[in-house]
Structure formats: C-alpha cells, structure tokens
C-alpha positions in Angstrom: 97.9 88.6 76.6 95.4 91.1 75.5 92.5 90.0 73.4 93.3 92.9 70.9 96.6 94.7 70.7 97.0 97.4 68.1 100.6 98.8 67.4 101.7 101.9 65.4 98.6 101.5 63.1 98.7 103.8 60.0 95.8 104.1 57.5 96.2 106.7 54.8 93.8 108.1 52.1 95.4 109.0 48.8 93.3 111.9 47.4 93.7 114.6 44.7 94.3 117.1 47.6 97.1 115.0 49.1 97.7 112.2 51.5 95.2 112.2 54.4 96.8 110.4 57.4 93.5 109.4 59.0 95.1 107.0 61.4 98.7 107.9 62.2 100.5 105.6 64.6 97.7 104.4 66.9 98.5 101.9 69.6 96.3 100.6 72.3 95.0 97.3 73.8 91.6 95.8 74.8 91.5 93.1 77.5 88.8 90.2 77.5 85.6 91.6 79.0 86.8 95.3 79.0 85.0 98.3 77.6 87.4 100.7 75.9 86.1 104.0 74.8 87.6 106.0 71.8 86.6 109.7 71.9 87.3 112.8 69.9 85.7 115.3 67.5 84.4 114.3 64.1 87.3 113.6 61.8 89.7 112.6 64.5 90.1 109.0 63.1 87.9 107.1 65.5 85.7 105.3 62.9 88.6 104.8 60.5 90.5 102.9 63.2 87.6 100.7 63.8 87.1 100.0 60.0 90.8 99.3 59.8 90.5 96.7 62.6 87.8 95.0 60.5 89.9 95.6 57.3 87.0 97.3 55.6 89.0 100.3 54.3 88.1 100.8 50.6 90.8 100.9 48.1 91.0 103.4 46.4 91.5 105.7 48.1 92.3 104.2 51.4 95.2 101.9 52.4 96.6 100.3 55.6 100.2 101.4 55.2 101.7 100.1 58.5 101.4 98.7 61.9 100.0 95.6 63.6 96.6 94.3 64.7 96.9 91.3 66.9 93.5 89.7 67.8 93.3 86.5 69.9 96.9 85.6 68.9 96.4 86.3 65.2 97.9 89.1 63.1 94.9 90.4 61.2 96.9 92.2 58.6 98.6 88.9 57.5 95.3 87.1 56.9 93.8 86.5 53.4 90.4 88.0 52.6 88.7 84.7 53.1 90.3 84.3 56.5 89.4 87.8 57.4 85.8 87.2 56.4 85.7 84.3 58.9 86.8 86.7 61.7 84.3 89.4 60.8 80.7 88.7 62.5 81.9 85.4 64.1 84.8 86.6 66.4 84.4 90.3 66.0 80.9 91.8 65.8 80.5 95.4 64.7 77.5 97.8 65.4 77.6 100.5 62.6 76.5 104.1 62.9 72.9 105.0 62.2 70.5 102.1 62.9 68.2 103.7 60.3 70.7 102.7 57.5 72.5 99.7 59.1 69.7 97.3 58.1 68.9 96.1 54.6 65.4 97.5 54.0 64.4 94.6 51.6 65.3 91.8 53.8 63.3 90.5 56.8 64.7 90.9 60.4 64.9 87.2 60.7 67.0 86.8 57.5 69.4 89.5 58.6 69.9 88.1 62.1 70.4 84.5 60.9 72.7 85.4 58.0 75.9 85.5 60.1 74.9 82.3 62.0 74.3 80.3 58.8 77.5 81.7 57.4 79.8 81.1 60.3 78.3 78.4 62.6 77.2 74.9 61.9 73.5 75.6 62.2 70.4 74.6 60.4 67.9 77.4 59.4 65.6 76.2 62.2 68.3 76.4 64.8 69.4 79.8 63.6 65.8 81.1 63.7 65.3 79.7 67.2 68.5 81.5 68.3 67.3 84.7 66.6 64.1 84.7 68.7 66.3 84.2 71.8 68.6 87.1 70.8 65.7 89.5 70.2 64.3 88.6 73.7 67.7 89.3 75.2 67.9 92.7 73.6 64.5 93.6 75.0 62.2 93.3 72.0 58.6 92.1 72.7 57.0 89.3 70.7 60.4 88.3 69.1 59.0 85.5 67.1 56.6 87.7 65.3 59.4 90.3 64.6 61.4 87.8 62.5 58.9 88.3 59.6 58.9 92.0 59.8 61.0 94.5 57.8 63.2 97.4 59.2 60.6 100.0 58.3 58.1 98.2 60.7 60.4 99.1 63.7 61.2 102.3 65.6 64.8 103.6 65.7 65.4 102.2 69.1 64.0 98.7 68.1 66.3 98.8 64.9 69.3 99.6 67.1 68.3 96.5 69.4 68.2 94.4 66.2 71.6 95.6 65.1 73.0 94.6 68.6 71.4 91.2 68.3 73.1 90.8 64.8 76.4 91.7 66.4 76.0 89.2 69.2 74.6 86.4 66.9 77.8 84.3 66.7 78.9 84.9 70.3 81.9 87.1 69.4 84.9 87.9 71.6 84.9 91.5 70.7 82.3 94.1 69.6 83.0 97.3 68.0 80.3 99.8 68.6 80.6 103.0 66.3 78.5 105.8 67.7 75.7 103.2 68.7 73.2 105.8 69.9 73.4 108.2 67.0 69.9 109.6 65.9 68.2 108.1 68.9 66.4 110.2 71.5 68.1 110.6 75.0 65.7 108.1 76.7 66.4 105.4 74.3 70.1 106.1 74.2 70.3 105.4 78.0 68.3 102.0 77.4 70.6 101.0 74.5 73.7 101.8 76.5 72.5 99.9 79.6 71.6 96.9 77.5 75.0 96.8 75.8 76.8 97.1 79.1 74.8 94.4 80.7 75.2 92.0 77.8 78.9 92.6 77.7 79.1 91.7 81.4 76.9 88.6 81.2 78.7 87.2 78.2 82.2 88.5 79.0 82.5 90.2 75.6 85.1 92.9 75.1 83.8 96.1 73.7 85.2 99.2 71.8 82.7 102.0 72.0 83.4 105.0 69.7 81.7 108.2 70.7 82.0 111.9 71.2 79.6 111.8 74.0 81.6 112.1 77.3 78.6 111.2 79.4 78.6 107.8 77.7 82.3 107.5 78.5 82.0 108.4 82.2 79.2 105.7 82.7 80.1 102.9 80.6 83.9 102.7 79.9 86.7 101.1 81.8 89.4 102.9 79.8 89.5 105.9 77.5 91.5 106.8 74.5 91.3 110.3 73.4 92.1 110.9 69.6 92.9 114.0 67.7 94.0 114.3 64.1 94.6 110.6 63.6 96.5 110.0 66.9 95.9 109.1 70.5 96.9 112.0 72.5 95.8 110.7 76.0 94.9 107.3 77.4 93.9 106.2 80.9 91.1 104.9 83.0 87.8 106.6 82.8 88.1 107.9 86.4 91.7 109.2 85.7 90.7 111.0 82.4 87.8 112.7 84.2 89.4 113.7 87.5 93.0 114.4 86.2 93.1 115.2 82.5 96.7 115.7 81.3 96.2 117.1 77.7 94.8 120.5 76.9 92.5 118.9 74.3 90.9 116.5 76.8 90.7 119.3 79.4 89.0 121.5 76.6 86.4 118.7 75.8 85.5 118.4 79.5 85.1 122.0 79.9 82.7 122.3 77.0 80.3 119.8 78.5 77.1 121.4 80.1 77.1 121.0 83.9 74.2 120.8 86.4 76.1 122.5 89.2 76.6 125.8 87.5 74.1 128.6 86.9 71.8 128.3 83.8 73.1 131.7 82.7 76.7 130.6 82.6 78.3 130.3 79.1 79.8 127.1 77.8 83.5 127.2 77.2 83.8 125.6 73.7 87.0 124.2 72.2 88.4 127.1 70.2 89.2 126.9 66.5 88.6 124.1 64.1 90.1 120.6 63.6 93.3 120.7 61.3 93.5 119.9 57.6 95.1 116.4 57.7 96.7 116.9 54.4 98.7 119.9 55.8 100.0 118.7 59.1 103.5 119.8 60.0 106.2 118.2 62.4 104.7 120.0 65.5 101.7 119.1 67.8 98.5 119.2 65.7 96.4 120.8 68.5 99.0 123.7 68.7 96.8 126.2 66.9 93.8 125.7 69.3 95.8 125.3 72.5 96.1 128.0 75.1 99.2 126.3 76.6 101.3 126.1 73.3 104.9 127.0 73.6 107.7 127.2 70.9 108.6 123.7 71.6 105.2 122.5 70.4 106.0 123.7 66.9 109.2 121.8 66.6 108.1 118.1 67.2 105.0 116.0 68.1 105.3 114.9 71.7 105.5 111.3 72.5 102.8 109.5 74.7 104.5 109.4 78.1 103.3 108.1 81.4 101.9 110.7 83.9 100.7 108.2 86.4 100.3 104.4 86.4 98.4 103.4 83.2 97.7 107.0 82.3 99.7 108.5 79.4 99.6 112.0 77.5 101.3 113.3 74.5 101.9 116.9 75.6 105.0 119.0 76.6 103.0 120.9 79.0 101.2 118.1 80.7 102.5 119.0 84.1 101.3 122.5 83.9 97.6 122.0 83.8 97.0 121.8 87.6 95.3 125.2 87.8 92.8 124.5 85.1 92.2 120.9 86.3 91.4 122.2 89.8 89.0 124.8 88.4 87.2 122.0 86.4 86.9 119.9 89.6 85.1 122.8 91.5 
C-alpha cells in the first residue's frame, strides 16, 4: 500500500468572478522513501494541491469539494481538526515557499525548531533543545548550539532554508512536502539545499513531494514526475521517461523552453506560446488547446483522460502518439 494515495481530489475557490477549479480531479501516489515531483507553470494548482493534503485551505473562499487523501491508512478528509493537527508536523512535514518569510521574526531559532517536538512528542524542553542542536548539525549549520538563541534576521537565506528543513524533520515525519524549496536562493545555495534534502530523505527513508517549476531539479532529484496544467495532471511517469519520451505537448513545450548547453549561444529559446487559461472560464475541451500546436477538432469536444502510453507512464492527450518527430528533435 502506498504511503500517500490521492484520488480525484477537487479544491475550488468561490470568488466574485466565479468558481476557480484550482485542483480538478488530481490523482497520484507516493511510496515510502520515494521522491515525487509536481511541475508546471505558476497557477497550475501545484501549491494548492499541497495545501489541500495538509488541509490548510482557508474558507472562505477555498473548499475541498471532493476526492480522497489516504495517508498511512487514514483518510485525512474524515479527520477532525484536532486529529489533523496531530498529523501536521509529526507525520507530514512541510517546507513552505520563501525561507525569508517562513520563519517567525520575533521567535528564536531554538523556539521554532523545538515547538513541533514539544507539541507532538513526549519530550522535555532540554531533550527538544538537544535534538534541535543535532538537527541543525545534520542540515549543515555550523555552531548549532549557538544558533538556537539567534533570530532569523541573523542568518543568511541559505541558512534560513536549512533551519526550515530542520523544522520539517523535527518529529521524524514519514512524508515531507517541499513547496518551491529553493525560491529566492542563489544557484550555488540551491544545489546545496537540494543535495542536502535528497541525502536526508535517503538516510531517513522519508518520502518527499517536491513542488517546482525548475526542470533541472526534477531531472536530478525526482524518482517520478507529475506534470500539472490548469488544475489537472496531464502527464505522469518516471523522471527518465518524462525527459526522454514526453507524451504531452505541454511537457514537450516545457522541455523545449529550457536553455541547453549543447546548442549555440545565439540560438533562440522556444518558449511556451500564449498564457495559462482563466480557471473560471474553462470549457469541456482540453485546457491546453489554445496554446497547442497539435490541437485538433476533437480536443475542443472533451478533456482527454489519462491513459497509459507505456508501463507506469500516462498522458492526457488525444495526439500523444503523434509527437515522435518533435521528441526526436528534442533528443538531438
């Protein structure tokens, strides 16, 4: 049985402009110790899916209107708020976007790391502080005992992100959700943070969902990839399969828009045409249709179902078998 199994998850926002179907029938699984990436443009529903798993959708205007979230044999949507609070932090850790704003500026680093341990584990304050020192050492922060008395503004962006990771690991969770964990960090620090997270998940056998729009991150650190567009998963497969044999025009367009080292510097990038759709005005057809160079009349009639194109590789596209020429050109 998978550690996390999401089925037909739907989260809508009821606004004055209409109903925004931010998550519209999302289904996927995460196995113990596995790293699953969720990729897509801003507004595709990646972060809302993560917040839905944690049941942190604010009402109003957001509401989970359907689906199932099975975690470690428990249906999270059936739990009371108190029961869900026990899950958060203890069994599921979350690394939020922007390390600059994820930490409370008026609380010490020590207080923020020990808070989940004191809330969820049978620990004394001294034991929690001792574990906090150990965690800071694990995430590569020098002089960890001295850092406990410091405040977030004393630390650099990279060090703050390491503190946030230590907080997520504080209660030895089974799953970590990392929402754009390297946002606002420079490229060198990004690599260090990602290597750190991958090593820690391997050592502790922790599953991880990493939400990103950085395809380089996906290629290096993910075992499986879910590509999201307009609130739905439109392609899913292993990282190798997604990179070497994309079977959705949107995935193909994302890969083609990435700068490459093996082409001339004067070569122009091939960006994804058009803009993401207005989620209050989606019709019955494929939501990527207005931006797709492969679109046909059939694409306007209904949204294609996720269908298997090879073992453990699915795509929601009527033209998924007609992309060979473009895929071969991408591989050159």
